[in-house]
N, CA, C and O atoms as a GROMACS GRO file, in nm:
protein
  512
    1MET      N    1   1.580   0.605  -0.932
    1MET     CA    2   1.518   0.728  -0.978
    1MET      C    3   1.573   0.765  -1.114
    1MET      O    4   1.694   0.760  -1.136
    2PRO      N    5   1.486   0.801  -1.204
    2PRO     CA    6   1.533   0.844  -1.335
    2PRO      C    7   1.599   0.982  -1.327
    2PRO      O    8   1.573   1.060  -1.236
    3TYR      N    9   1.684   1.008  -1.422
    3TYR     CA   10   1.748   1.139  -1.433
    3TYR      C   11   1.654   1.230  -1.511
    3TYR      O   12   1.619   1.199  -1.625
    4PRO      N   13   1.612   1.343  -1.452
    4PRO     CA   14   1.515   1.430  -1.522
    4PRO      C   15   1.574   1.493  -1.646
    4PRO      O   16   1.693   1.526  -1.651
    5LYS      N   17   1.489   1.510  -1.748
    5LYS     CA   18   1.536   1.563  -1.875
    5LYS      C   19   1.550   1.714  -1.876
    5LYS      O   20   1.623   1.769  -1.959
    6ASP      N   21   1.482   1.784  -1.784
    6ASP     CA   22   1.493   1.930  -1.777
    6ASP      C   23   1.449   1.976  -1.638
    6ASP      O   24   1.408   1.895  -1.555
    7ASP      N   25   1.459   2.107  -1.613
    7ASP     CA   26   1.424   2.162  -1.482
    7ASP      C   27   1.279   2.134  -1.444
    7ASP      O   28   1.249   2.100  -1.330
    8SER      N   29   1.191   2.149  -1.540
    8SER     CA   30   1.049   2.126  -1.514
    8SER      C   31   1.024   1.982  -1.469
    8SER      O   32   0.951   1.957  -1.374
    9ALA      N   33   1.086   1.887  -1.539
    9ALA     CA   34   1.072   1.745  -1.503
    9ALA      C   35   1.132   1.720  -1.365
    9ALA      O   36   1.078   1.641  -1.287
   10PHE      N   37   1.242   1.786  -1.334
   10PHE     CA   38   1.304   1.770  -1.202
   10PHE      C   39   1.207   1.811  -1.092
   10PHE      O   40   1.190   1.737  -0.995
   11TRP      N   41   1.144   1.925  -1.105
   11TRP     CA   42   1.054   1.974  -1.000
   11TRP      C   43   0.927   1.891  -0.991
   11TRP      O   44   0.871   1.877  -0.882
   12ARG      N   45   0.879   1.836  -1.102
   12ARG     CA   46   0.765   1.743  -1.096
   12ARG      C   47   0.805   1.615  -1.023
   12ARG      O   48   0.728   1.560  -0.945
   13LEU      N   49   0.926   1.570  -1.048
   13LEU     CA   50   0.977   1.451  -0.981
   13LEU      C   51   0.992   1.476  -0.831
   13LEU      O   52   0.962   1.388  -0.750
   14VAL      N   53   1.039   1.594  -0.794
   14VAL     CA   54   1.050   1.630  -0.651
   14VAL      C   55   0.912   1.623  -0.585
   14VAL      O   56   0.899   1.568  -0.476
   15LYS      N   57   0.811   1.677  -0.651
   15LYS     CA   58   0.674   1.675  -0.595
   15LYS      C   59   0.624   1.532  -0.577
   15LYS      O   60   0.563   1.499  -0.475
   16LEU      N   61   0.649   1.447  -0.676
   16LEU     CA   62   0.609   1.307  -0.664
   16LEU      C   63   0.682   1.238  -0.550
   16LEU      O   64   0.621   1.161  -0.475
   17ALA      N   65   0.810   1.264  -0.535
   17ALA     CA   66   0.888   1.204  -0.426
   17ALA      C   67   0.836   1.251  -0.290
   17ALA      O   68   0.828   1.172  -0.196
   18GLU      N   69   0.801   1.379  -0.280
   18GLU     CA   70   0.746   1.430  -0.155
   18GLU      C   71   0.614   1.361  -0.122
   18GLU      O   72   0.587   1.328  -0.006
   19ARG      N   73   0.531   1.339  -0.224
   19ARG     CA   74   0.403   1.271  -0.204
   19ARG      C   75   0.425   1.126  -0.159
   19ARG      O   76   0.355   1.078  -0.070
   20ILE      N   77   0.521   1.059  -0.219
   20ILE     CA   78   0.551   0.920  -0.180
   20ILE      C   79   0.599   0.916  -0.035
   20ILE      O   80   0.559   0.827   0.041
   21MET      N   81   0.685   1.009   0.003
   21MET     CA   82   0.734   1.012   0.142
   21MET      C   83   0.618   1.034   0.239
   21MET      O   84   0.613   0.969   0.344
   22ALA      N   85   0.527   1.124   0.206
   22ALA     CA   86   0.411   1.149   0.292
   22ALA      C   87   0.323   1.024   0.303
   22ALA      O   88   0.273   0.992   0.411
   23LEU      N   89   0.305   0.956   0.191
   23LEU     CA   90   0.226   0.832   0.193
   23LEU      C   91   0.288   0.728   0.285
   23LEU      O   92   0.216   0.661   0.359
   24HIS      N   93   0.418   0.716   0.282
   24HIS     CA   94   0.485   0.616   0.365
   24HIS      C   95   0.476   0.649   0.513
   24HIS      O   96   0.493   0.562   0.598
   25ARG      N   97   0.450   0.776   0.544
   25ARG     CA   98   0.424   0.816   0.684
   25ARG      C   99   0.275   0.806   0.715
   25ARG      O  100   0.234   0.832   0.828
   26LEU      N  101   0.195   0.770   0.617
   26LEU     CA  102   0.049   0.763   0.625
   26LEU      C  103  -0.012   0.900   0.652
   26LEU      O  104  -0.123   0.910   0.705
   27SER      N  105   0.060   1.004   0.616
   27SER     CA  106   0.014   1.141   0.638
   27SER      C  107  -0.104   1.175   0.548
   27SER      O  108  -0.102   1.151   0.428
   28GLY      N  109  -0.207   1.230   0.609
   28GLY     CA  110  -0.321   1.278   0.534
   28GLY      C  111  -0.415   1.172   0.480
   28GLY      O  112  -0.507   1.205   0.405
   29ILE      N  113  -0.396   1.047   0.517
   29ILE     CA  114  -0.486   0.941   0.470
   29ILE      C  115  -0.602   0.932   0.570
   29ILE      O  116  -0.581   0.904   0.688
   30THR      N  117  -0.722   0.956   0.521
   30THR     CA  118  -0.841   0.953   0.605
   30THR      C  119  -0.933   0.838   0.564
   30THR      O  120  -0.915   0.778   0.458
   31LYS      N  121  -1.030   0.808   0.649
   31LYS     CA  122  -1.121   0.696   0.622
   31LYS      C  123  -1.195   0.710   0.489
   31LYS      O  124  -1.225   0.610   0.424
   32ASP      N  125  -1.225   0.832   0.450
   32ASP     CA  126  -1.297   0.850   0.324
   32ASP      C  127  -1.211   0.816   0.203
   32ASP      O  128  -1.262   0.808   0.091
   33MET      N  129  -1.082   0.796   0.223
   33MET     CA  130  -0.992   0.758   0.115
   33MET      C  131  -0.973   0.606   0.106
   33MET      O  132  -0.911   0.557   0.012
   34PHE      N  133  -1.026   0.532   0.203
   34PHE     CA  134  -1.008   0.387   0.204
   34PHE      C  135  -1.064   0.326   0.077
   34PHE      O  136  -1.171   0.365   0.029
   35ILE      N  137  -0.991   0.230   0.023
   35ILE     CA  138  -1.038   0.156  -0.095
   35ILE      C  139  -1.082   0.015  -0.056
   35ILE      O  140  -1.134  -0.060  -0.139
   36THR      N  141  -1.060  -0.019   0.069
   36THR     CA  142  -1.092  -0.153   0.117
   36THR      C  143  -1.205  -0.146   0.220
   36THR      O  144  -1.240  -0.040   0.271
   37SER      N  145  -1.259  -0.263   0.248
   37SER     CA  146  -1.353  -0.278   0.359
   37SER      C  147  -1.311  -0.401   0.437
   37SER      O  148  -1.233  -0.484   0.389
   38PHE      N  149  -1.362  -0.412   0.557
   38PHE     CA  150  -1.338  -0.529   0.642
   38PHE      C  151  -1.478  -0.576   0.684
   38PHE      O  152  -1.521  -0.552   0.796
   39PRO      N  153  -1.549  -0.644   0.591
   39PRO     CA  154  -1.693  -0.661   0.604
   39PRO      C  155  -1.744  -0.769   0.699
   39PRO      O  156  -1.862  -0.768   0.735
   40VAL      N  157  -1.660  -0.862   0.741
   40VAL     CA  158  -1.710  -0.975   0.820
   40VAL      C  159  -1.664  -0.960   0.966
   40VAL      O  160  -1.544  -0.947   0.993
   41THR      N  161  -1.759  -0.961   1.057
   41THR     CA  162  -1.724  -0.952   1.199
   41THR      C  163  -1.678  -1.089   1.248
   41THR      O  164  -1.712  -1.193   1.192
   42GLY      N  165  -1.600  -1.085   1.354
   42GLY     CA  166  -1.548  -1.209   1.412
   42GLY      C  167  -1.445  -1.176   1.518
   42GLY      O  168  -1.446  -1.068   1.575
   43ASP      N  169  -1.355  -1.271   1.543
   43ASP     CA  170  -1.255  -1.252   1.648
   43ASP      C  171  -1.133  -1.174   1.601
   43ASP      O  172  -1.046  -1.140   1.682
   44ASN      N  173  -1.124  -1.146   1.470
   44ASN     CA  174  -1.014  -1.070   1.410
   44ASN      C  175  -0.878  -1.135   1.430
   44ASN      O  176  -0.775  -1.067   1.422
   45LEU      N  177  -0.876  -1.265   1.455
   45LEU     CA  178  -0.752  -1.337   1.479
   45LEU      C  179  -0.678  -1.361   1.348
   45LEU      O  180  -0.733  -1.416   1.253
   46VAL      N  181  -0.553  -1.318   1.343
   46VAL     CA  182  -0.470  -1.340   1.225
   46VAL      C  183  -0.411  -1.480   1.236
   46VAL      O  184  -0.328  -1.508   1.322
   47ASN      N  185  -0.454  -1.568   1.145
   47ASN     CA  186  -0.404  -1.705   1.144
   47ASN      C  187  -0.301  -1.726   1.034
   47ASN      O  188  -0.182  -1.744   1.061
   48ASP      N  189  -0.349  -1.723   0.912
   48ASP     CA  190  -0.262  -1.750   0.798
   48ASP      C  191  -0.300  -1.653   0.686
   48ASP      O  192  -0.378  -1.688   0.598
   49PRO      N  193  -0.245  -1.531   0.690
   49PRO     CA  194  -0.284  -1.431   0.592
   49PRO      C  195  -0.255  -1.477   0.449
   49PRO      O  196  -0.154  -1.541   0.421
   50GLY      N  197  -0.347  -1.442   0.360
   50GLY     CA  198  -0.328  -1.478   0.220
   50GLY      C  199  -0.417  -1.396   0.129
   50GLY      O  200  -0.516  -1.337   0.173
   51PHE      N  201  -0.381  -1.393   0.002
   51PHE     CA  202  -0.452  -1.315  -0.099
   51PHE      C  203  -0.527  -1.407  -0.193
   51PHE      O  204  -0.468  -1.501  -0.248
   52VAL      N  205  -0.657  -1.381  -0.212
   52VAL     CA  206  -0.738  -1.456  -0.308
   52VAL      C  207  -0.837  -1.360  -0.373
   52VAL      O  208  -0.924  -1.305  -0.306
   53SER      N  209  -0.821  -1.339  -0.502
   53SER     CA  210  -0.918  -1.261  -0.582
   53SER      C  211  -0.957  -1.127  -0.520
   53SER      O  212  -1.076  -1.100  -0.501
   54GLY      N  213  -0.859  -1.045  -0.488
   54GLY     CA  214  -0.888  -0.913  -0.436
   54GLY      C  215  -0.918  -0.907  -0.288
   54GLY      O  216  -0.952  -0.801  -0.235
   55ARG      N  217  -0.906  -1.018  -0.222
   55ARG     CA  218  -0.931  -1.024  -0.077
   55ARG      C  219  -0.805  -1.069  -0.005
   55ARG      O  220  -0.739  -1.165  -0.045
   56VAL      N  221  -0.774  -0.998   0.104
   56VAL     CA  222  -0.665  -1.040   0.191
   56VAL      C  223  -0.729  -1.102   0.315
   56VAL      O  224  -0.784  -1.033   0.401
   57TYR      N  225  -0.721  -1.233   0.321
   57TYR     CA  226  -0.778  -1.307   0.434
   57TYR      C  227  -0.682  -1.304   0.552
   57TYR      O  228  -0.561  -1.322   0.536
   58ILE      N  229  -0.739  -1.281   0.671
   58ILE     CA  230  -0.658  -1.290   0.793
   58ILE      C  231  -0.683  -1.424   0.862
   58ILE      O  232  -0.600  -1.472   0.938
   59ASN      N  233  -0.798  -1.483   0.834
   59ASN     CA  234  -0.834  -1.617   0.882
   59ASN      C  235  -0.931  -1.676   0.780
   59ASN      O  236  -0.946  -1.621   0.671
   60GLN      N  237  -0.996  -1.785   0.813
   60GLN     CA  238  -1.080  -1.854   0.714
   60GLN      C  239  -1.202  -1.774   0.672
   60GLN      O  240  -1.256  -1.797   0.563
   61VAL      N  241  -1.248  -1.680   0.755
   61VAL     CA  242  -1.372  -1.609   0.721
   61VAL      C  243  -1.357  -1.457   0.710
   61VAL      O  244  -1.436  -1.393   0.640
   62GLN      N  245  -1.259  -1.399   0.774
   62GLN     CA  246  -1.246  -1.253   0.774
   62GLN      C  247  -1.139  -1.208   0.675
   62GLN      O  248  -1.036  -1.273   0.657
   63TYR      N  249  -1.168  -1.094   0.611
   63TYR     CA  250  -1.078  -1.046   0.507
   63TYR      C  251  -1.095  -0.897   0.484
   63TYR      O  252  -1.196  -0.837   0.520
   64PHE      N  253  -0.993  -0.839   0.424
   64PHE     CA  254  -0.998  -0.703   0.370
   64PHE      C  255  -1.035  -0.719   0.224
   64PHE      O  256  -0.968  -0.790   0.149
   65ASP      N  257  -1.144  -0.653   0.184
   65ASP     CA  258  -1.191  -0.666   0.047
   65ASP      C  259  -1.141  -0.552  -0.040
   65ASP      O  260  -1.116  -0.442   0.008
   66ASN      N  261  -1.126  -0.581  -0.168
   66ASN     CA  262  -1.087  -0.483  -0.270
   66ASN      C  263  -0.940  -0.439  -0.260
   66ASN      O  264  -0.908  -0.322  -0.278
   67VAL      N  265  -0.853  -0.534  -0.232
   67VAL     CA  266  -0.710  -0.506  -0.227
   67VAL      C  267  -0.651  -0.540  -0.364
   67VAL      O  268  -0.662  -0.655  -0.408
   68PRO      N  269  -0.589  -0.443  -0.431
   68PRO     CA  270  -0.527  -0.475  -0.561
   68PRO      C  271  -0.412  -0.576  -0.544
   68PRO      O  272  -0.335  -0.569  -0.447
   69GLU      N  273  -0.403  -0.668  -0.637
   69GLU     CA  274  -0.296  -0.768  -0.631
   69GLU      C  275  -0.158  -0.703  -0.635
   69GLU      O  276  -0.065  -0.750  -0.570
   70THR      N  277  -0.144  -0.594  -0.713
   70THR     CA  278  -0.015  -0.524  -0.718
   70THR      C  279   0.023  -0.466  -0.582
   70THR      O  280   0.141  -0.457  -0.548
   71THR      N  281  -0.077  -0.427  -0.504
   71THR     CA  282  -0.052  -0.375  -0.370
   71THR      C  283  -0.007  -0.488  -0.277
   71THR      O  284   0.089  -0.472  -0.202
   72TRP      N  285  -0.075  -0.601  -0.283
   72TRP     CA  286  -0.039  -0.717  -0.201
   72TRP      C  287   0.103  -0.764  -0.232
   72TRP      O  288   0.177  -0.802  -0.141
   73ASN      N  289   0.142  -0.760  -0.358
   73ASN     CA  290   0.274  -0.810  -0.399
   73ASN      C  291   0.383  -0.704  -0.404
   73ASN      O  292   0.498  -0.736  -0.432
   74PHE      N  293   0.350  -0.579  -0.376
   74PHE     CA  294   0.448  -0.470  -0.384
   74PHE      C  295   0.566  -0.495  -0.291
   74PHE      O  296   0.549  -0.534  -0.176
   75ILE      N  297   0.686  -0.473  -0.344
   75ILE     CA  298   0.809  -0.491  -0.268
   75ILE      C  299   0.874  -0.356  -0.246
   75ILE      O  300   0.894  -0.280  -0.340
   76SER      N  301   0.907  -0.327  -0.122
   76SER     CA  302   0.980  -0.205  -0.086
   76SER      C  303   1.106  -0.250  -0.012
   76SER      O  304   1.099  -0.311   0.094
   77GLY      N  305   1.220  -0.218  -0.070
   77GLY     CA  306   1.344  -0.273  -0.015
   77GLY      C  307   1.344  -0.421  -0.042
   77GLY      O  308   1.344  -0.464  -0.158
   78ASN      N  309   1.343  -0.499   0.062
   78ASN     CA  310   1.336  -0.645   0.044
   78ASN      C  311   1.215  -0.705   0.113
   78ASN      O  312   1.211  -0.826   0.138
   79ILE      N  313   1.114  -0.620   0.144
   79ILE     CA  314   0.994  -0.673   0.209
   79ILE      C  315   0.869  -0.642   0.128
   79ILE      O  316   0.868  -0.552   0.044
   80GLN      N  317   0.766  -0.716   0.156
   80GLN     CA  318   0.634  -0.691   0.100
   80GLN      C  319   0.548  -0.641   0.216
   80GLN      O  320   0.493  -0.721   0.292
   81PRO      N  321   0.535  -0.508   0.230
   81PRO     CA  322   0.474  -0.452   0.350
   81PRO      C  323   0.331  -0.497   0.378
   81PRO      O  324   0.295  -0.517   0.494
   82ALA      N  325   0.249  -0.514   0.275
   82ALA     CA  326   0.110  -0.556   0.297
   82ALA      C  327   0.104  -0.697   0.355
   82ALA      O  328   0.011  -0.731   0.429
   83GLN      N  329   0.202  -0.778   0.322
   83GLN     CA  330   0.209  -0.914   0.373
   83GLN      C  331   0.278  -0.920   0.509
   83GLN      O  332   0.230  -0.984   0.602
   84LYS      N  333   0.392  -0.853   0.519
   84LYS     CA  334   0.472  -0.861   0.641
   84LYS      C  335   0.398  -0.806   0.762
   84LYS      O  336   0.408  -0.862   0.871
   85TRP      N  337   0.325  -0.697   0.745
   85TRP     CA  338   0.253  -0.637   0.857
   85TRP      C  339   0.158  -0.738   0.921
   85TRP      O  340   0.149  -0.748   1.043
   86LEU      N  341   0.088  -0.814   0.837
   86LEU     CA  342  -0.003  -0.915   0.890
   86LEU      C  343   0.072  -1.034   0.948
   86LEU      O  344   0.034  -1.086   1.053
   87LEU      N  345   0.178  -1.077   0.881
   87LEU     CA  346   0.255  -1.191   0.932
   87LEU      C  347   0.313  -1.163   1.071
   87LEU      O  348   0.324  -1.253   1.154
   88LEU      N  349   0.350  -1.038   1.096
   88LEU     CA  350   0.402  -1.000   1.228
   88LEU      C  351   0.294  -1.006   1.336
   88LEU      O  352   0.326  -1.005   1.455
   89ARG      N  353   0.168  -1.012   1.296
   89ARG     CA  354   0.057  -1.015   1.391
   89ARG      C  355  -0.009  -1.153   1.398
   89ARG      O  356  -0.114  -1.170   1.461
   90LYS      N  357   0.053  -1.251   1.333
   90LYS     CA  358   0.000  -1.387   1.333
   90LYS      C  359  -0.016  -1.436   1.477
   90LYS      O  360   0.076  -1.424   1.559
   91GLY      N  361  -0.134  -1.492   1.507
   91GLY     CA  362  -0.163  -1.539   1.641
   91GLY      C  363  -0.226  -1.434   1.730
   91GLY      O  364  -0.263  -1.462   1.844
   92ASN      N  365  -0.239  -1.312   1.680
   92ASN     CA  366  -0.299  -1.202   1.757
   92ASN      C  367  -0.428  -1.156   1.689
   92ASN      O  368  -0.448  -1.175   1.569
   93SER      N  369  -0.515  -1.096   1.769
   93SER     CA  370  -0.638  -1.037   1.715
   93SER      C  371  -0.613  -0.891   1.682
   93SER      O  372  -0.550  -0.819   1.758
   94LEU      N  373  -0.664  -0.849   1.567
   94LEU     CA  374  -0.650  -0.710   1.526
   94LEU      C  375  -0.753  -0.625   1.601
   94LEU      O  376  -0.869  -0.664   1.616
   95THR      N  377  -0.708  -0.509   1.647
   95THR     CA  378  -0.799  -0.414   1.710
   95THR      C  379  -0.861  -0.326   1.601
   95THR      O  380  -0.822  -0.335   1.484
   96ALA      N  381  -0.956  -0.244   1.639
   96ALA     CA  382  -1.015  -0.149   1.543
   96ALA      C  383  -0.907  -0.055   1.490
   96ALA      O  384  -0.909  -0.019   1.373
   97VAL      N  385  -0.814  -0.015   1.575
   97VAL     CA  386  -0.704   0.072   1.534
   97VAL      C  387  -0.614  -0.001   1.434
   97VAL      O  388  -0.571   0.058   1.335
   98ASP      N  389  -0.586  -0.128   1.459
   98ASP     CA  390  -0.505  -0.208   1.366
   98ASP      C  391  -0.573  -0.219   1.229
   98ASP      O  392  -0.507  -0.204   1.126
   99ILE      N  393  -0.702  -0.244   1.228
   99ILE     CA  394  -0.776  -0.258   1.103
   99ILE      C  395  -0.770  -0.128   1.024
   99ILE      O  396  -0.748  -0.129   0.903
  100GLU      N  397  -0.790  -0.017   1.092
  100GLU     CA  398  -0.782   0.114   1.026
  100GLU      C  399  -0.641   0.141   0.974
  100GLU      O  400  -0.624   0.194   0.865
  101HIS      N  401  -0.539   0.105   1.054
  101HIS     CA  402  -0.401   0.125   1.012
  101HIS      C  403  -0.370   0.045   0.885
  101HIS      O  404  -0.307   0.096   0.793
  102TYR      N  405  -0.415  -0.080   0.881
  102TYR     CA  406  -0.390  -0.163   0.763
  102TYR      C  407  -0.459  -0.104   0.640
  102TYR      O  408  -0.403  -0.105   0.531
  103GLN      N  409  -0.580  -0.054   0.658
  103GLN     CA  410  -0.650   0.008   0.546
  103GLN      C  411  -0.576   0.133   0.496
  103GLN      O  412  -0.574   0.160   0.376
  104LYS      N  413  -0.518   0.208   0.587
  104LYS     CA  414  -0.435   0.323   0.547
  104LYS      C  415  -0.313   0.275   0.470
  104LYS      O  416  -0.274   0.336   0.370
  105MET      N  417  -0.252   0.167   0.516
  105MET     CA  418  -0.137   0.111   0.446
  105MET      C  419  -0.173   0.073   0.303
  105MET      O  420  -0.095   0.097   0.210
  106ILE      N  421  -0.289   0.013   0.285
  106ILE     CA  422  -0.331  -0.030   0.152
  106ILE      C  423  -0.347   0.091   0.060
  106ILE      O  424  -0.307   0.087  -0.056
  107VAL      N  425  -0.404   0.200   0.112
  107VAL     CA  426  -0.414   0.324   0.034
  107VAL      C  427  -0.274   0.372  -0.003
  107VAL      O  428  -0.248   0.405  -0.119
  108ALA      N  429  -0.185   0.377   0.096
  108ALA     CA  430  -0.049   0.429   0.073
  108ALA      C  431   0.027   0.344  -0.029
  108ALA      O  432   0.092   0.399  -0.119
  109ILE      N  433   0.020   0.214  -0.017
  109ILE     CA  434   0.092   0.127  -0.109
  109ILE      C  435   0.032   0.136  -0.250
  109ILE      O  436   0.106   0.142  -0.348
  110THR      N  437  -0.099   0.137  -0.260
  110THR     CA  438  -0.164   0.146  -0.390
  110THR      C  439  -0.127   0.275  -0.461
  110THR      O  440  -0.098   0.274  -0.581
  111GLU      N  441  -0.128   0.386  -0.388
  111GLU     CA  442  -0.092   0.514  -0.448
  111GLU      C  443   0.057   0.518  -0.482
  111GLU      O  444   0.096   0.577  -0.583
  112THR      N  445   0.140   0.456  -0.400
  112THR     CA  446   0.283   0.447  -0.429
  112THR      C  447   0.307   0.372  -0.560
  112THR      O  448   0.387   0.416  -0.643
  113VAL      N  449   0.238   0.261  -0.577
  113VAL     CA  450   0.250   0.184  -0.701
  113VAL      C  451   0.212   0.271  -0.821
  113VAL      O  452   0.280   0.269  -0.924
  114ARG      N  453   0.104   0.347  -0.808
  114ARG     CA  454   0.059   0.434  -0.917
  114ARG      C  455   0.162   0.542  -0.948
  114ARG      O  456   0.192   0.567  -1.064
  115LEU      N  457   0.217   0.605  -0.844
  115LEU     CA  458   0.315   0.712  -0.865
  115LEU      C  459   0.446   0.658  -0.922
  115LEU      O  460   0.506   0.722  -1.008
  116ILE      N  461   0.489   0.543  -0.876
  116ILE     CA  462   0.612   0.484  -0.929
  116ILE      C  463   0.595   0.451  -1.077
  116ILE      O  464   0.686   0.472  -1.156
  117SER      N  465   0.478   0.399  -1.114
  117SER     CA  466   0.458   0.368  -1.257
  117SER      C  467   0.456   0.497  -1.339
  117SER      O  468   0.502   0.498  -1.453
  118LYS      N  469   0.404   0.605  -1.282
  118LYS     CA  470   0.406   0.734  -1.351
  118LYS      C  471   0.550   0.781  -1.372
  118LYS      O  472   0.583   0.833  -1.479
  119ILE      N  473   0.633   0.763  -1.272
  119ILE     CA  474   0.774   0.802  -1.282
  119ILE      C  475   0.843   0.720  -1.392
  119ILE      O  476   0.924   0.774  -1.467
  120HIS      N  477   0.811   0.593  -1.400
  120HIS     CA  478   0.877   0.504  -1.496
  120HIS      C  479   0.816   0.508  -1.636
  120HIS      O  480   0.863   0.438  -1.725
  121GLU      N  481   0.714   0.587  -1.655
  121GLU     CA  482   0.654   0.598  -1.789
  121GLU      C  483   0.748   0.662  -1.889
  121GLU      O  484   0.727   0.649  -2.010
  122GLY      N  485   0.850   0.731  -1.842
  122GLY     CA  486   0.946   0.789  -1.933
  122GLY      C  487   0.940   0.941  -1.940
  122GLY      O  488   1.026   1.003  -2.004
  123GLU      N  489   0.843   1.000  -1.878
  123GLU     CA  490   0.826   1.144  -1.882
  123GLU      C  491   0.946   1.219  -1.822
  123GLU      O  492   0.974   1.332  -1.862
  124PHE      N  493   1.014   1.158  -1.730
  124PHE     CA  494   1.122   1.224  -1.658
  124PHE      C  495   1.261   1.188  -1.710
  124PHE      O  496   1.359   1.256  -1.677
  125LYS      N  497   1.270   1.083  -1.790
  125LYS     CA  498   1.399   1.030  -1.829
  125LYS      C  499   1.464   1.106  -1.943
  125LYS      O  500   1.398   1.164  -2.029
  126THR      N  501   1.593   1.104  -1.939
  126THR     CA  502   1.672   1.152  -2.051
  126THR      C  503   1.778   1.047  -2.080
  126THR      O  504   1.817   0.972  -1.990
  127SER      N  505   1.824   1.041  -2.201
  127SER     CA  506   1.929   0.943  -2.234
  127SER      C  507   2.065   1.011  -2.231
  127SER      O  508   2.075   1.133  -2.249
  128PHE      N  509   2.166   0.934  -2.209
  128PHE     CA  510   2.303   0.984  -2.205
  128PHE      C  511   2.373   0.955  -2.336
  128PHE      O  512   2.490   0.990  -2.352
   0.00000   0.00000   0.00000
């Protein structure tokens, strides 16, 4: 976290941090906020998840469409949540609840990436 340059920057940073925490709890993310779709019907079996041109494939034919590459590659701590969540379900079929949960995750991660870049733009930093 950058060191805020003044009180105003500090309180803006607090608001951004609160928003990021809410996103990580998936709080307030509704279906109308989804940026992805899951357009192909099938058995929903997670075989070998992978990213190709904005699509996160769970098997050879089914995929989540419109996933930003920065979201797929985002690292939090030492994991890549968009990848790990699917890898933990390898060999299992996703339920409708699972599909909706993953789409919420994609919204949360995408917005987190945007907010983190806003924080690192320099608006909050001061030099020593």
